[in-house]
BAZAMI-628724 format. One record per residue (C-alpha): x, y, z; residue in three letters. Coordinates in steps of 0.05 Angstrom, whole numbers, padded with zeros to 5 digits, always signed. Layout:
REM BAZAMI-628724
XYZALA...
END
This chain:
REM BAZAMI-628724
+00090+04611+01551MET+00066+04555+01587ILE+00128+04535+01607ILE+00148+04594+01637ASN+00094+04614+01675ILE+00092+04542+01706GLY+00165+04555+01724LEU+00150+04629+01751PHE+00097+04605+01786VAL+00128+04541+01821GLY+00203+04576+01842THR+00151+04631+01869PHE+00120+04590+01922PHE+00169+04540+01927GLN+00214+04591+01954TYR+00147+04626+01991LYS+00137+04554+02034ASN+00195+04527+02033GLY+00222+04520+02094ILE+00288+04522+02084GLY+00278+04600+02068TYR+00237+04614+02128PHE+00290+04661+02161TYR+00304+04688+02097LEU+00230+04706+02085ARG+00242+04736+02168GLU+00286+04784+02133LEU+00260+04808+02058VAL+00186+04785+02059GLY+00161+04756+01982ASP+00219+04792+01947SER+00255+04728+01961LEU+00204+04691+01925SER+00205+04749+01865TRP+00273+04747+01858ALA+00283+04675+01847ARG+00225+04655+01804ALA+00243+04704+01758SER+00318+04669+01759ALA+00281+04610+01738ALA+00258+04630+01675CYS+00318+04671+01662LEU+00354+04602+01660ASN+00295+04575+01626PHE+00297+04636+01567ASN+00377+04637+01558CYS+00380+04562+01545MET+00335+04576+01491LEU+00351+04653+01457VAL+00413+04613+01429LEU+00370+04555+01397LEU+00340+04594+01343PRO+00393+04629+01310VAL+00424+04565+01289CYS+00414+04572+01228ARG+00443+04506+01212ASN+00417+04466+01266LEU+00356+04480+01252VAL+00361+04472+01176SER+00384+04401+01193TYR+00322+04383+01241ILE+00277+04405+01184ARG+00302+04354+01137GLY+00310+04292+01200ALA+00223+04321+01195CYS+00222+04321+01127SER+00164+04269+01152CYS+00126+04306+01209CYS+00069+04349+01197HIS+00080+04405+01145ASN+00055+04448+01221HIS+00117+04422+01250VAL+00170+04447+01199ARG+00133+04508+01189ARG+00150+04531+01259THR+00227+04524+01246LEU+00212+04575+01194ASP+00199+04618+01254LYS+00267+04621+01287GLY+00281+04689+01298ILE+00208+04704+01312THR+00221+04657+01378TYR+00288+04696+01381HIS+00257+04762+01390LYS+00201+04734+01437TYR+00258+04687+01488ILE+00293+04761+01493ALA+00231+04806+01507TYR+00215+04745+01569MET+00287+04765+01580ILE+00279+04830+01591CYS+00216+04823+01626LEU+00249+04773+01686HIS+00310+04815+01686THR+00266+04879+01704ILE+00234+04840+01754ILE+00298+04794+01789HIS+00335+04868+01796VAL+00277+04903+01825ALA+00262+04850+01870ALA+00338+04843+01901HIS+00335+04922+01900TYR+00273+04916+01962PHE+00322+04858+01991ASN+00377+04894+01992PHE+00340+04954+02029GLU+00313+04906+02074ARG+00375+04871+02087LEU+00413+04933+02108LEU+00349+04956+02155GLU+00343+04887+02191SER+00413+04904+02225HIS+00376+04965+02272SER+00315+04924+02286ALA+00303+04889+02350ASP+00269+04836+02337ASN+00277+04766+02297ILE+00307+04803+02241LYS+00360+04843+02284GLY+00387+04780+02316ILE+00388+04734+02247LEU+00432+04794+02218SER+00471+04797+02266ARG+00480+04723+02268TRP+00566+04703+02265PRO+00599+04676+02208THR+00624+04613+02219SER+00673+04578+02170PRO+00624+04547+02127ASN+00582+04597+02124GLY+00535+04604+02169SER+00495+04662+02167TRP+00433+04692+02129VAL+00447+04762+02122ASN+00501+04779+02070PRO+00500+04851+02101ILE+00559+04841+02152ARG+00557+04911+02169THR+00503+04953+02197ALA+00534+05022+02177ASN+00536+05020+02106THR+00484+05028+02032ASP+00467+04975+01996PRO+00499+05000+01936SER+00571+04990+01972ARG+00541+04931+01975GLU+00515+04910+01926LEU+00599+04918+01893PHE+00632+04886+01941LYS+00600+04816+01915THR+00615+04783+01843VAL+00539+04782+01847SER+00534+04856+01845GLY+00581+04874+01793VAL+00564+04814+01752THR+00492+04829+01748GLY+00503+04905+01733VAL+00546+04880+01669VAL+00498+04843+01644ILE+00439+04887+01643THR+00482+04942+01620LEU+00496+04895+01560CYS+00427+04874+01551LEU+00403+04945+01550VAL+00453+04956+01502LEU+00433+04890+01463ILE+00365+04906+01453MET+00365+04988+01434SER+00413+04975+01390SER+00366+04909+01361SER+00315+04965+01343THR+00298+04959+01261GLU+00332+05030+01256ILE+00393+05017+01276ILE+00392+04950+01244ARG+00394+04985+01184ARG+00425+05052+01186SER+00485+05022+01231TYR+00488+04946+01218PHE+00561+04942+01251GLU+00526+04977+01318VAL+00480+04929+01320PHE+00532+04874+01304TRP+00581+04896+01350TYR+00538+04905+01409THR+00501+04842+01391HIS+00562+04801+01402HIS+00552+04830+01485LEU+00517+04768+01480PHE+00586+04720+01504ILE+00599+04782+01559ILE+00535+04773+01574PHE+00538+04692+01589PHE+00604+04695+01617ILE+00569+04742+01678GLY+00509+04701+01684PHE+00541+04627+01694VAL+00587+04665+01746ILE+00519+04717+01786HIS+00514+04659+01829GLY+00579+04632+01842VAL+00588+04674+01912GLU+00527+04635+01939ARG+00496+04693+01964ILE+00426+04667+01982ILE+00429+04624+02031HIS+00383+04572+02065GLN+00374+04528+02128GLN+00414+04464+02127SER+00381+04434+02192ASN+00317+04433+02191THR+00310+04366+02218ASP+00344+04396+02284GLU+00320+04471+02282HIS+00244+04473+02272ASN+00242+04556+02240PRO+00168+04558+02254GLU+00165+04529+02331LYS+00236+04565+02347CYS+00230+04632+02317SER+00177+04642+02368LEU+00230+04625+02419GLN+00290+04656+02407THR+00315+04662+02479GLU+00319+04582+02472THR+00373+04582+02416TRP+00434+04539+02425GLY+00389+04486+02476LYS+00350+04425+02454LEU+00293+04431+02422PRO+00320+04493+02389CYS+00399+04476+02375PRO+00432+04545+02333ASP+00397+04555+02255PRO+00463+04530+02200GLU+00455+04561+02140PHE+00483+04538+02074ILE+00491+04579+02004GLY+00448+04557+01946SER+00488+04531+01899GLY+00505+04568+01824PRO+00463+04528+01766PHE+00462+04570+01714SER+00518+04544+01676TRP+00478+04486+01673ALA+00421+04514+01632TRP+00461+04550+01593VAL+00526+04502+01575LEU+00499+04450+01529GLY+00466+04514+01475PRO+00532+04551+01483PHE+00557+04489+01455ILE+00510+04474+01397LEU+00517+04557+01384TYR+00604+04540+01384THR+00584+04485+01328VAL+00554+04529+01293GLU+00594+04581+01283ARG+00660+04547+01272VAL+00612+04510+01211ILE+00597+04575+01182ARG+00671+04592+01188LEU+00686+04543+01155TYR+00644+04554+01089ARG+00659+04613+01099SER+00733+04595+01079LEU+00713+04553+01029GLN+00721+04581+00945ARG+00670+04609+00909VAL+00676+04616+00836VAL+00645+04676+00796ILE+00636+04645+00735THR+00576+04695+00701LYS+00547+04756+00720VAL+00492+04786+00678ILE+00464+04858+00676SER+00389+04846+00678HIS+00342+04915+00668PRO+00318+04954+00730SER+00384+04958+00762ARG+00382+04879+00764VAL+00439+04837+00770PHE+00440+04770+00763GLU+00517+04725+00795LEU+00525+04648+00775GLN+00565+04613+00816MET+00599+04552+00833LYS+00632+04518+00905ARG+00663+04453+00907LYS+00606+04402+00936GLY+00546+04469+00936PHE+00483+04426+00933PHE+00413+04471+00947ALA+00336+04453+00952ARG+00284+04500+00904PRO+00266+04558+00957GLY+00323+04562+00999GLN+00371+04620+01010TYR+00445+04630+01027ILE+00476+04689+01052PHE+00535+04727+01023LEU+00599+04769+01053HIS+00634+04799+01008CYS+00701+04816+01063PRO+00731+04876+01007SER+00669+04917+01033ILE+00651+04901+01091SER+00681+04839+01143GLN+00624+04842+01182LEU+00564+04846+01136GLU+00530+04775+01111TRP+00468+04790+01075HIS+00411+04736+01056PRO+00393+04722+00988PHE+00348+04670+00957THR+00370+04624+00904LEU+00335+04636+00834THR+00370+04568+00808SER+00349+04507+00802ALA+00383+04431+00822PRO+00382+04413+00751HIS+00431+04469+00733GLU+00489+04459+00727ASP+00507+04528+00778HIS+00483+04572+00825PHE+00458+04643+00826SER+00427+04700+00854VAL+00385+04762+00833HIS+00407+04825+00867ILE+00370+04890+00860ARG+00412+04940+00867ARG+00376+04993+00932VAL+00435+05008+00974GLY+00504+05023+00983ASP+00536+04940+00997TRP+00497+04930+00931THR+00530+04980+00900GLU+00582+04971+00923GLU+00579+04896+00897LEU+00553+04915+00837ALA+00617+04953+00830LYS+00665+04906+00847ALA+00631+04852+00794CYS+00640+04908+00735HIS+00565+04896+00722VAL+00572+04965+00694ASP+00622+04955+00646GLU+00581+04901+00601GLY+00634+04845+00594GLU+00649+04790+00639PHE+00727+04805+00684GLN+00777+04751+00691GLU+00764+04714+00757ALA+00824+04730+00783SER+00795+04808+00780LYS+00732+04786+00817MET+00714+04805+00890PRO+00727+04744+00938ARG+00651+04714+00959LEU+00648+04679+01025ALA+00582+04642+01029LEU+00542+04612+01084ASP+00471+04560+01065GLY+00442+04549+01042PRO+00385+04549+01085PHE+00318+04514+01086GLY+00244+04548+01093THR+00176+04537+01090SER+00178+04548+01009SER+00208+04474+01004GLU+00142+04449+01017ASP+00117+04462+00953PHE+00111+04397+00929MET+00074+04355+00981ASP+00000+04387+00966TYR-00051+04381+00899ASP-00043+04465+00893VAL+00014+04499+00894THR-00017+04571+00896VAL+00057+04621+00886LEU+00039+04690+00915ILE+00093+04746+00914GLY+00083+04827+00920ALA+00157+04860+00895GLY+00214+04826+00910ILE+00174+04773+00936GLY+00167+04733+00876VAL+00248+04721+00869THR+00238+04657+00912PRO+00185+04625+00867PHE+00239+04630+00806ALA+00278+04562+00826SER+00208+04536+00857ILE+00186+04542+00772LEU+00240+04510+00733LYS+00254+04465+00775HIS+00171+04441+00778ILE+00183+04443+00709TRP+00235+04405+00695ASN+00207+04346+00740VAL+00147+04354+00709TYR+00171+04346+00637CYS+00211+04271+00662ASP+00169+04215+00645PRO+00213+04170+00707LYS+00177+04225+00759CYS+00104+04213+00779ASN+00092+04280+00816MET+00034+04294+00856PRO+00034+04364+00841LEU-00028+04374+00800LYS-00045+04447+00785HIS+00021+04515+00791VAL-00015+04574+00805TYR+00037+04646+00793LEU-00002+04704+00826PHE+00048+04777+00827TRP+00027+04839+00857VAL+00077+04879+00811CYS+00101+04954+00831PRO+00094+04976+00759ASP+00119+04958+00685MET+00185+04959+00693HIS+00209+04927+00767ALA+00236+04852+00753PHE+00242+04846+00683GLU+00284+04797+00693TRP+00234+04750+00727PHE+00189+04766+00666ARG+00229+04729+00626GLN+00233+04664+00665LEU+00161+04667+00653LEU+00161+04674+00574GLN+00212+04618+00574SER+00165+04572+00613LEU+00114+04601+00561GLU+00154+04581+00511SER+00165+04507+00531GLN+00092+04493+00559MET+00078+04513+00494SER+00128+04462+00459GLU+00101+04399+00505GLN+00019+04438+00488GLY+00000+04432+00559ASN-00022+04505+00578HIS-00064+04478+00631ASN-00005+04463+00687PHE+00022+04518+00703MET-00020+04600+00706SER+00002+04651+00718HIS-00020+04713+00746SER+00005+04788+00749ILE-00025+04849+00788TYR+00006+04925+00756LEU-00017+04964+00811THR+00009+05030+00788ARG+00055+05060+00744GLY+00008+05067+00691TRP-00057+05134+00691ASP-00116+05130+00658SER-00088+05159+00571GLN-00042+05096+00585GLN-00100+05047+00596ALA-00144+05067+00540LYS-00072+05059+00490ASN-00058+04991+00531ILE-00136+04971+00517MET-00122+04993+00447LEU-00064+04944+00431HIS-00089+04884+00472ASP-00142+04885+00422ARG-00095+04873+00353GLU-00035+04836+00381SER-00055+04765+00429GLY+00004+04784+00475LEU-00002+04822+00530ASP+00022+04886+00508PRO+00057+04910+00578ILE+00100+04835+00587THR+00087+04802+00528GLY+00059+04745+00550LEU+00013+04701+00531GLN-00035+04710+00593GLN-00055+04787+00604LYS-00036+04837+00653THR-00086+04861+00711HIS-00091+04923+00729TYR-00095+04945+00795GLY-00100+04907+00880ARG-00122+04830+00866PRO-00189+04818+00890GLN-00163+04758+00940TRP-00229+04743+00968ASP-00259+04714+00900ARG-00189+04688+00879ILE-00190+04641+00941PHE-00273+04627+00921THR-00250+04605+00854SER-00186+04562+00884LEU-00227+04514+00919ALA-00285+04509+00865GLU-00235+04493+00808ALA-00194+04442+00873HIS-00251+04409+00915PRO-00228+04360+00966GLN-00158+04375+00951SER-00100+04408+00996LYS-00078+04473+00966ILE-00006+04493+00988GLY-00003+04575+00990VAL+00074+04602+00999PHE+00077+04686+01007PHE+00140+04721+01001CYS+00110+04808+01020GLY+00097+04845+01065PRO+00070+04834+01136GLY-00001+04869+01123GLU-00015+04828+01060LEU+00008+04765+01091SER-00038+04770+01148THR-00093+04774+01094VAL-00072+04724+01054LEU-00071+04680+01119HIS-00144+04690+01144LYS-00163+04681+01076LEU-00147+04602+01077CYS-00168+04588+01144ASN-00233+04619+01121ARG-00239+04580+01048HIS-00220+04513+01079SER-00290+04483+01090THR-00310+04511+01010ILE-00327+04451+00981GLN-00278+04405+01025GLY-00217+04439+01000ALA-00166+04456+01060THR-00107+04516+01055PHE-00039+04516+01085TYR-00008+04576+01093TYR+00074+04587+01088ASN+00105+04656+01100LYS+00166+04663+01066GLU+00215+04679+01121HIS+00293+04691+01126PHE
END
């Protein structure tokens, strides 16, 4: 925002006060400054818009910044957010640019009928070097006709239409319901950038090139002496196109990004195991040559037999020490249902590899969850399916904790899982049971603690039965875990207060995956409780 404002203001006054544009300002007024200032900002934002969606580039930078502060690395996780904000800025400056040039064309046309300096400038003869200042060379015409006579006019219309289609098809309802429409129209950015680069190739904006000999501030008052000393004829030259210099580098980087994705998609992915879990969840265990991922990372999966266009992100649920990588997929849409059928999930027996669908994989890509080992205390908060990213993290933490050779700075791990009903995501409950049994064998129950909050799926009568059963058994009647299930929504303020009091003078990393409303609440609580007992909370939000 600071660079946009500075660039806009600086360019605005450059054209408003620049002596080389004195005569052009006589024709069109301040709309020249508005058009050029917005064009400068368009150059800047079009340079940036592709960079946040270069996932491999962002992951590489994140890895290279491993020694940087967590705040710096967390910024890299908001690539899609930055991409959207930059797109909004492109729309804003496009509106300003188009509106300003509308007034420019109207005023340039009107100048032909003026009997003052405007008329003289408009009727100024064309020389071989383009020595004119009014691009509209005839008086009896209209702005629309003149618009389509120029490269700038035609490309301006084309790239504006591309922008309208790209933005209108990027709404959430279109992306979710008509993904192919979103995908195809979004790739109009190729036409957009081609038109953007050649938009100024005709050099329509002319500035005076001989201001040292012909001072326009003085000579404009004595037009009858033009051609004689001290006011020789003014000469004009077109401003060169510079948009290509802004976007060439990012476009090359994005092209390299797409080549990397294409190469990865051609690498063979072998499905080694398919496991059907309760609650319409199935697990795919896969292998690919040279694949390595850190805990908390995610991948994109593509199944050409289902859709040639769709790539879906899934968090890896396997840990680095396992001999495979896995994802857990819940059957909640057409694509996941088709994938389950293609993998023969409902048949109960694993089919031969030749009968498995061909999968393409892109990734892995990093998120803020990778930083879970950088704190004294790590707090993992998942809402519903948002608990998935923490599966690989919990496995990895426990594996490192059990390794006597590793000196782990992490002292304690908390998991808070807000679950919608008692039958959801039972595969994760099985993971927690496995971890509990391993901690019992090691004789350490205090390193990891988890709290499950059941928000619905039970009534008052069921609650009474649960309480009676709870008194008779040491295990939780809902989950079968040693730690008891809580009913209702968590009291987050109390939880954060107790965390700060239990770990004074500690760095506490809070990692959340779930809806935006709860994310806002947790972020505010991290800031509010960072002064209690000297504890400092660092908030990290999972982004895909």
